[in-house]
Biopython code that builds the backbone (N, CA, C, O; Angstrom):
import numpy as np
from Bio.PDB.StructureBuilder import StructureBuilder

atoms = [
    (1, "UNK", "N", (46.279, -18.743, -15.321)),
    (1, "UNK", "CA", (47.095, -19.142, -14.189)),
    (1, "UNK", "C", (46.232, -19.663, -13.053)),
    (1, "UNK", "O", (46.587, -20.655, -12.416)),
    (2, "UNK", "N", (45.095, -19.006, -12.783)),
    (2, "UNK", "CA", (44.230, -19.413, -11.681)),
    (2, "UNK", "C", (43.614, -20.787, -11.944)),
    (2, "UNK", "O", (43.464, -21.581, -11.015)),
    (3, "UNK", "N", (43.257, -21.077, -13.196)),
    (3, "UNK", "CA", (42.680, -22.379, -13.530)),
    (3, "UNK", "C", (43.713, -23.477, -13.315)),
    (3, "UNK", "O", (43.391, -24.529, -12.763)),
    (4, "UNK", "N", (44.931, -23.247, -13.739)),
    (4, "UNK", "CA", (46.000, -24.222, -13.551)),
    (4, "UNK", "C", (46.228, -24.480, -12.066)),
    (4, "UNK", "O", (46.372, -25.630, -11.649)),
    (5, "UNK", "N", (46.261, -23.418, -11.269)),
    (5, "UNK", "CA", (46.480, -23.544, -9.829)),
    (5, "UNK", "C", (45.343, -24.322, -9.175)),
    (5, "UNK", "O", (45.577, -25.174, -8.318)),
    (6, "UNK", "N", (44.112, -24.025, -9.582)),
    (6, "UNK", "CA", (42.957, -24.721, -9.002)),
    (6, "UNK", "C", (43.005, -26.207, -9.329)),
    (6, "UNK", "O", (42.746, -27.039, -8.459)),
    (7, "UNK", "N", (43.330, -26.548, -10.559)),
    (7, "UNK", "CA", (43.422, -27.961, -10.964)),
    (7, "UNK", "C", (44.514, -28.672, -10.177)),
    (7, "UNK", "O", (44.330, -29.807, -9.738)),
    (8, "UNK", "N", (45.635, -28.014, -10.001)),
    (8, "UNK", "CA", (46.743, -28.592, -9.238)),
    (8, "UNK", "C", (46.310, -28.830, -7.794)),
    (8, "UNK", "O", (46.631, -29.865, -7.210)),
    (9, "UNK", "N", (45.594, -27.889, -7.227)),
    (9, "UNK", "CA", (45.106, -28.013, -5.859)),
    (9, "UNK", "C", (44.095, -29.155, -5.739)),
    (9, "UNK", "O", (44.126, -29.907, -4.765)),
    (10, "UNK", "N", (43.204, -29.289, -6.720)),
    (10, "UNK", "CA", (42.228, -30.387, -6.717)),
    (10, "UNK", "C", (42.930, -31.739, -6.761)),
    (10, "UNK", "O", (42.540, -32.663, -6.046)),
    (11, "UNK", "N", (43.953, -31.863, -7.587)),
    (11, "UNK", "CA", (44.706, -33.113, -7.666)),
    (11, "UNK", "C", (45.424, -33.416, -6.362)),
    (11, "UNK", "O", (45.482, -34.570, -5.936)),
    (12, "UNK", "N", (45.970, -32.390, -5.727)),
    (12, "UNK", "CA", (46.659, -32.572, -4.454)),
    (12, "UNK", "C", (45.696, -33.041, -3.374)),
    (12, "UNK", "O", (46.018, -33.948, -2.606)),
    (13, "UNK", "N", (44.522, -32.433, -3.309)),
    (13, "UNK", "CA", (43.515, -32.837, -2.317)),
    (13, "UNK", "C", (43.083, -34.275, -2.568)),
    (13, "UNK", "O", (42.952, -35.056, -1.626)),
    (14, "UNK", "N", (42.861, -34.632, -3.833)),
    (14, "UNK", "CA", (42.467, -36.004, -4.166)),
    (14, "UNK", "C", (43.559, -36.985, -3.757)),
    (14, "UNK", "O", (43.256, -38.050, -3.219)),
    (15, "UNK", "N", (44.818, -36.648, -4.000)),
    (15, "UNK", "CA", (45.933, -37.510, -3.618)),
    (15, "UNK", "C", (45.998, -37.675, -2.109)),
    (15, "UNK", "O", (46.194, -38.785, -1.614)),
    (16, "UNK", "N", (45.837, -36.581, -1.374)),
    (16, "UNK", "CA", (45.899, -36.640, 0.090)),
    (16, "UNK", "C", (44.761, -37.492, 0.633)),
    (16, "UNK", "O", (44.985, -38.326, 1.511)),
    (17, "UNK", "N", (43.540, -37.300, 0.127)),
    (17, "UNK", "CA", (42.406, -38.108, 0.579)),
    (17, "UNK", "C", (42.635, -39.579, 0.266)),
    (17, "UNK", "O", (42.337, -40.442, 1.091)),
    (18, "UNK", "N", (43.164, -39.872, -0.925)),
    (18, "UNK", "CA", (43.429, -41.258, -1.299)),
    (18, "UNK", "C", (44.473, -41.860, -0.381)),
    (18, "UNK", "O", (44.313, -42.992, 0.078)),
    (19, "UNK", "N", (45.532, -41.130, -0.106)),
    (19, "UNK", "CA", (46.596, -41.610, 0.767)),
    (19, "UNK", "C", (46.067, -41.830, 2.180)),
    (19, "UNK", "O", (46.357, -42.854, 2.798)),
    (20, "UNK", "N", (45.298, -40.881, 2.690)),
    (20, "UNK", "CA", (44.734, -41.012, 4.033)),
    (20, "UNK", "C", (43.699, -42.134, 4.083)),
    (20, "UNK", "O", (43.591, -42.826, 5.095)),
    (21, "UNK", "N", (42.943, -42.320, 3.014)),
    (21, "UNK", "CA", (41.969, -43.409, 2.957)),
    (21, "UNK", "C", (42.673, -44.753, 3.058)),
    (21, "UNK", "O", (42.223, -45.653, 3.767)),
    (22, "UNK", "N", (43.771, -44.874, 2.350)),
    (22, "UNK", "CA", (44.555, -46.106, 2.396)),
    (22, "UNK", "C", (45.081, -46.361, 3.807)),
    (22, "UNK", "O", (45.044, -47.490, 4.296)),
    (23, "UNK", "N", (45.566, -45.313, 4.454)),
    (23, "UNK", "CA", (46.062, -45.453, 5.828)),
    (23, "UNK", "C", (44.944, -45.840, 6.784)),
    (23, "UNK", "O", (45.158, -46.637, 7.697)),
    (24, "UNK", "N", (43.766, -45.290, 6.587)),
    (24, "UNK", "CA", (42.619, -45.612, 7.433)),
    (24, "UNK", "C", (42.240, -47.082, 7.276)),
    (24, "UNK", "O", (41.974, -47.763, 8.266)),
    (25, "UNK", "N", (42.215, -47.569, 6.045)),
    (25, "UNK", "CA", (41.901, -48.977, 5.808)),
    (25, "UNK", "C", (42.946, -49.889, 6.441)),
    (25, "UNK", "O", (42.603, -50.927, 7.007)),
    (26, "UNK", "N", (44.212, -49.510, 6.348)),
    (26, "UNK", "CA", (45.275, -50.293, 6.979)),
    (26, "UNK", "C", (45.108, -50.302, 8.490)),
    (26, "UNK", "O", (45.276, -51.341, 9.128)),
    (27, "UNK", "N", (44.779, -49.155, 9.062)),
    (27, "UNK", "CA", (44.574, -49.046, 10.504)),
    (27, "UNK", "C", (43.446, -49.969, 10.962)),
    (27, "UNK", "O", (43.595, -50.703, 11.939)),
    (28, "UNK", "N", (42.325, -49.929, 10.257)),
    (28, "UNK", "CA", (41.198, -50.790, 10.623)),
    (28, "UNK", "C", (41.562, -52.264, 10.480)),
    (28, "UNK", "O", (41.135, -53.093, 11.283)),
    (29, "UNK", "N", (42.340, -52.584, 9.471)),
    (29, "UNK", "CA", (42.789, -53.964, 9.295)),
    (29, "UNK", "C", (43.636, -54.436, 10.466)),
    (29, "UNK", "O", (43.511, -55.576, 10.912)),
    (30, "UNK", "N", (44.495, -53.557, 10.961)),
    (30, "UNK", "CA", (45.344, -53.910, 12.108)),
    (30, "UNK", "C", (44.546, -53.988, 13.400)),
    (30, "UNK", "O", (44.967, -54.649, 14.349)),
    (31, "UNK", "N", (43.396, -53.319, 13.447)),
    (31, "UNK", "CA", (42.544, -53.322, 14.651)),
    (31, "UNK", "C", (41.525, -54.451, 14.617)),
    (31, "UNK", "O", (40.587, -54.451, 15.414)),
    (32, "UNK", "N", (41.681, -55.393, 13.732)),
    (32, "UNK", "CA", (40.741, -56.496, 13.645)),
    (32, "UNK", "C", (39.505, -56.183, 12.828)),
    (32, "UNK", "O", (38.536, -56.941, 12.868)),
    (33, "UNK", "N", (39.514, -55.097, 12.097)),
    (33, "UNK", "CA", (38.404, -54.766, 11.212)),
    (33, "UNK", "C", (37.454, -53.717, 11.736)),
    (33, "UNK", "O", (36.582, -53.256, 11.000)),
    (34, "UNK", "N", (37.602, -53.321, 13.008)),
    (34, "UNK", "CA", (36.717, -52.273, 13.533)),
    (34, "UNK", "C", (37.412, -51.486, 14.632)),
    (34, "UNK", "O", (38.354, -51.959, 15.268)),
    (35, "UNK", "N", (36.922, -50.276, 14.836)),
    (35, "UNK", "CA", (37.451, -49.405, 15.888)),
    (35, "UNK", "C", (36.379, -48.392, 16.256)),
    (35, "UNK", "O", (35.524, -48.051, 15.439)),
    (36, "UNK", "N", (36.433, -47.916, 17.494)),
    (36, "UNK", "CA", (35.483, -46.881, 17.919)),
    (36, "UNK", "C", (35.739, -45.615, 17.108)),
    (36, "UNK", "O", (36.885, -45.219, 16.896)),
    (37, "UNK", "N", (34.666, -44.994, 16.664)),
    (37, "UNK", "CA", (34.780, -43.786, 15.849)),
    (37, "UNK", "C", (35.539, -42.686, 16.586)),
    (37, "UNK", "O", (36.307, -41.947, 15.971)),
    (38, "UNK", "N", (35.331, -42.572, 17.894)),
    (38, "UNK", "CA", (35.976, -41.501, 18.662)),
    (38, "UNK", "C", (37.481, -41.704, 18.806)),
    (38, "UNK", "O", (38.185, -40.772, 19.196)),
    (39, "UNK", "N", (37.995, -42.901, 18.502)),
    (39, "UNK", "CA", (39.433, -43.149, 18.637)),
    (39, "UNK", "C", (40.180, -42.998, 17.321)),
    (39, "UNK", "O", (41.409, -43.040, 17.293)),
    (40, "UNK", "N", (39.443, -42.822, 16.236)),
    (40, "UNK", "CA", (40.077, -42.721, 14.919)),
    (40, "UNK", "C", (40.484, -41.277, 14.665)),
    (40, "UNK", "O", (39.693, -40.354, 14.861)),
    (41, "UNK", "N", (41.708, -41.093, 14.235)),
    (41, "UNK", "CA", (42.235, -39.745, 14.005)),
    (41, "UNK", "C", (42.258, -39.372, 12.526)),
    (41, "UNK", "O", (43.169, -38.682, 12.070)),
    (42, "UNK", "N", (41.265, -39.825, 11.786)),
    (42, "UNK", "CA", (41.156, -39.477, 10.379)),
    (42, "UNK", "C", (40.020, -38.478, 10.211)),
    (42, "UNK", "O", (39.062, -38.480, 10.985)),
    (43, "UNK", "N", (40.130, -37.644, 9.218)),
    (43, "UNK", "CA", (39.146, -36.575, 9.023)),
    (43, "UNK", "C", (37.790, -37.129, 8.591)),
    (43, "UNK", "O", (37.678, -38.254, 8.104)),
    (44, "UNK", "N", (36.775, -36.307, 8.787)),
    (44, "UNK", "CA", (35.428, -36.664, 8.359)),
    (44, "UNK", "C", (35.392, -36.907, 6.853)),
    (44, "UNK", "O", (34.671, -37.785, 6.381)),
    (45, "UNK", "N", (36.164, -36.134, 6.105)),
    (45, "UNK", "CA", (36.216, -36.311, 4.650)),
    (45, "UNK", "C", (36.734, -37.681, 4.249)),
    (45, "UNK", "O", (36.214, -38.300, 3.321)),
    (46, "UNK", "N", (37.755, -38.154, 4.944)),
    (46, "UNK", "CA", (38.315, -39.481, 4.667)),
    (46, "UNK", "C", (37.291, -40.556, 4.999)),
    (46, "UNK", "O", (37.062, -41.470, 4.207)),
    (47, "UNK", "N", (36.674, -40.443, 6.177)),
    (47, "UNK", "CA", (35.667, -41.418, 6.593)),
    (47, "UNK", "C", (34.500, -41.425, 5.601)),
    (47, "UNK", "O", (34.044, -42.490, 5.185)),
    (48, "UNK", "N", (34.018, -40.238, 5.222)),
    (48, "UNK", "CA", (32.887, -40.146, 4.292)),
    (48, "UNK", "C", (33.237, -40.731, 2.932)),
    (48, "UNK", "O", (32.408, -41.402, 2.317)),
    (49, "UNK", "N", (34.441, -40.490, 2.457)),
    (49, "UNK", "CA", (34.881, -41.048, 1.178)),
    (49, "UNK", "C", (34.836, -42.567, 1.207)),
    (49, "UNK", "O", (34.360, -43.193, 0.260)),
    (50, "UNK", "N", (35.327, -43.160, 2.284)),
    (50, "UNK", "CA", (35.337, -44.620, 2.394)),
    (50, "UNK", "C", (33.929, -45.189, 2.536)),
    (50, "UNK", "O", (33.640, -46.263, 2.009)),
    (51, "UNK", "N", (33.052, -44.479, 3.241)),
    (51, "UNK", "CA", (31.650, -44.912, 3.347)),
    (51, "UNK", "C", (30.992, -44.850, 1.969)),
    (51, "UNK", "O", (30.294, -45.784, 1.574)),
    (52, "UNK", "N", (31.210, -43.760, 1.240)),
    (52, "UNK", "CA", (30.626, -43.606, -0.097)),
    (52, "UNK", "C", (31.107, -44.691, -1.054)),
    (52, "UNK", "O", (30.361, -45.126, -1.932)),
    (53, "UNK", "N", (32.352, -45.125, -0.885)),
    (53, "UNK", "CA", (32.912, -46.177, -1.733)),
    (53, "UNK", "C", (32.527, -47.569, -1.239)),
    (53, "UNK", "O", (32.925, -48.576, -1.825)),
    (54, "UNK", "N", (31.742, -47.618, -0.150)),
    (54, "UNK", "CA", (31.279, -48.871, 0.454)),
    (54, "UNK", "C", (32.437, -49.763, 0.896)),
    (54, "UNK", "O", (32.365, -50.988, 0.798)),
    (55, "UNK", "N", (33.506, -49.129, 1.385)),
    (55, "UNK", "CA", (34.643, -49.867, 1.916)),
    (55, "UNK", "C", (34.554, -50.019, 3.426)),
    (55, "UNK", "O", (35.103, -50.962, 3.997)),
    (56, "UNK", "N", (33.858, -49.082, 4.069)),
    (56, "UNK", "CA", (33.630, -49.160, 5.510)),
    (56, "UNK", "C", (32.176, -48.823, 5.793)),
    (56, "UNK", "O", (31.467, -48.292, 4.938)),
    (57, "UNK", "N", (31.745, -49.141, 7.004)),
    (57, "UNK", "CA", (30.402, -48.759, 7.445)),
    (57, "UNK", "C", (30.492, -48.275, 8.880)),
    (57, "UNK", "O", (31.428, -48.612, 9.606)),
    (58, "UNK", "N", (29.514, -47.486, 9.280)),
    (58, "UNK", "CA", (29.426, -46.962, 10.637)),
    (58, "UNK", "C", (28.249, -47.660, 11.313)),
    (58, "UNK", "O", (27.137, -47.664, 10.787)),
    (59, "UNK", "N", (28.499, -48.247, 12.480)),
    (59, "UNK", "CA", (27.443, -48.921, 13.233)),
    (59, "UNK", "C", (27.297, -48.293, 14.603)),
    (59, "UNK", "O", (28.288, -47.985, 15.265)),
    (60, "UNK", "N", (26.045, -48.102, 15.027)),
    (60, "UNK", "CA", (25.751, -47.635, 16.375)),
    (60, "UNK", "C", (25.383, -48.859, 17.197)),
    (60, "UNK", "O", (24.331, -49.462, 16.981)),
    (61, "UNK", "N", (26.241, -49.229, 18.135)),
    (61, "UNK", "CA", (26.024, -50.439, 18.930)),
    (61, "UNK", "C", (25.224, -50.169, 20.190)),
    (61, "UNK", "O", (24.907, -51.100, 20.930)),
    (62, "UNK", "N", (24.894, -48.918, 20.446)),
    (62, "UNK", "CA", (24.245, -48.554, 21.700)),
    (62, "UNK", "C", (25.275, -48.143, 22.738)),
    (62, "UNK", "O", (24.966, -47.414, 23.681)),
    (63, "UNK", "N", (26.489, -48.612, 22.557)),
    (63, "UNK", "CA", (27.596, -48.246, 23.442)),
    (63, "UNK", "C", (28.550, -47.296, 22.733)),
    (63, "UNK", "O", (29.632, -47.003, 23.242)),
    (64, "UNK", "N", (28.156, -46.819, 21.572)),
    (64, "UNK", "CA", (28.993, -45.906, 20.802)),
    (64, "UNK", "C", (28.992, -46.282, 19.330)),
    (64, "UNK", "O", (28.450, -47.313, 18.930)),
    (65, "UNK", "N", (29.602, -45.434, 18.549)),
    (65, "UNK", "CA", (29.688, -45.668, 17.113)),
    (65, "UNK", "C", (30.994, -46.372, 16.785)),
    (65, "UNK", "O", (32.052, -46.016, 17.305)),
    (66, "UNK", "N", (30.912, -47.368, 15.922)),
    (66, "UNK", "CA", (32.081, -48.109, 15.480)),
    (66, "UNK", "C", (32.222, -47.994, 13.971)),
    (66, "UNK", "O", (31.233, -47.999, 13.238)),
    (67, "UNK", "N", (33.463, -47.891, 13.520)),
    (67, "UNK", "CA", (33.790, -47.918, 12.100)),
    (67, "UNK", "C", (34.245, -49.337, 11.806)),
    (67, "UNK", "O", (35.124, -49.862, 12.489)),
    (68, "UNK", "N", (33.656, -49.956, 10.799)),
    (68, "UNK", "CA", (33.980, -51.342, 10.466)),
    (68, "UNK", "C", (34.267, -51.479, 8.982)),
    (68, "UNK", "O", (33.668, -50.799, 8.149)),
    (69, "UNK", "N", (35.189, -52.366, 8.669)),
    (69, "UNK", "CA", (35.433, -52.696, 7.273)),
    (69, "UNK", "C", (34.217, -53.423, 6.731)),
    (69, "UNK", "O", (33.644, -54.274, 7.411)),
    (70, "UNK", "N", (33.821, -53.094, 5.514)),
    (70, "UNK", "CA", (32.716, -53.812, 4.864)),
    (70, "UNK", "C", (33.200, -55.221, 4.536)),
    (70, "UNK", "O", (34.379, -55.434, 4.255)),
    (71, "UNK", "N", (32.285, -56.172, 4.576)),
    (71, "UNK", "CA", (32.623, -57.545, 4.215)),
    (71, "UNK", "C", (32.993, -57.608, 2.744)),
    (71, "UNK", "O", (32.337, -57.003, 1.896)),
    (72, "UNK", "N", (34.053, -58.349, 2.457)),
    (72, "UNK", "CA", (34.441, -58.540, 1.062)),
    (72, "UNK", "C", (33.399, -59.417, 0.389)),
    (72, "UNK", "O", (33.002, -60.450, 0.929)),
    (73, "UNK", "N", (32.959, -59.004, -0.786)),
    (73, "UNK", "CA", (31.913, -59.761, -1.478)),
    (73, "UNK", "C", (32.453, -60.387, -2.727)),
    (73, "UNK", "O", (31.719, -61.065, -3.445)),
]
sb = StructureBuilder()
sb.init_structure("model")
sb.init_model(0)
sb.init_chain("A")
sb.init_seg("    ")
for serial, (resi, resn, name, xyz) in enumerate(atoms, 1):
    if name == "N":
        sb.init_residue(resn, " ", resi, " ")
    sb.init_atom(name, np.array(xyz, "f"), 0.0, 1.0, " ", f" {name:<3s}", serial, name[0])
structure = sb.get_structure()
């Protein structure tokens, strides 16, 4: 029973991260492709997932950190 519950929980977390990742990408698209990191209301896990997938990048402009969509290649 515990193994089944753990697997179900893992799938739920993966679904939530995927859904939130999609929303984050849509948000950045509506913001012209970038936004200040401090204004984004997505979790660190969502941001890290998108960075790991090379869909977004974090830039330090000297005036703060910005989250930007990676250039389509």
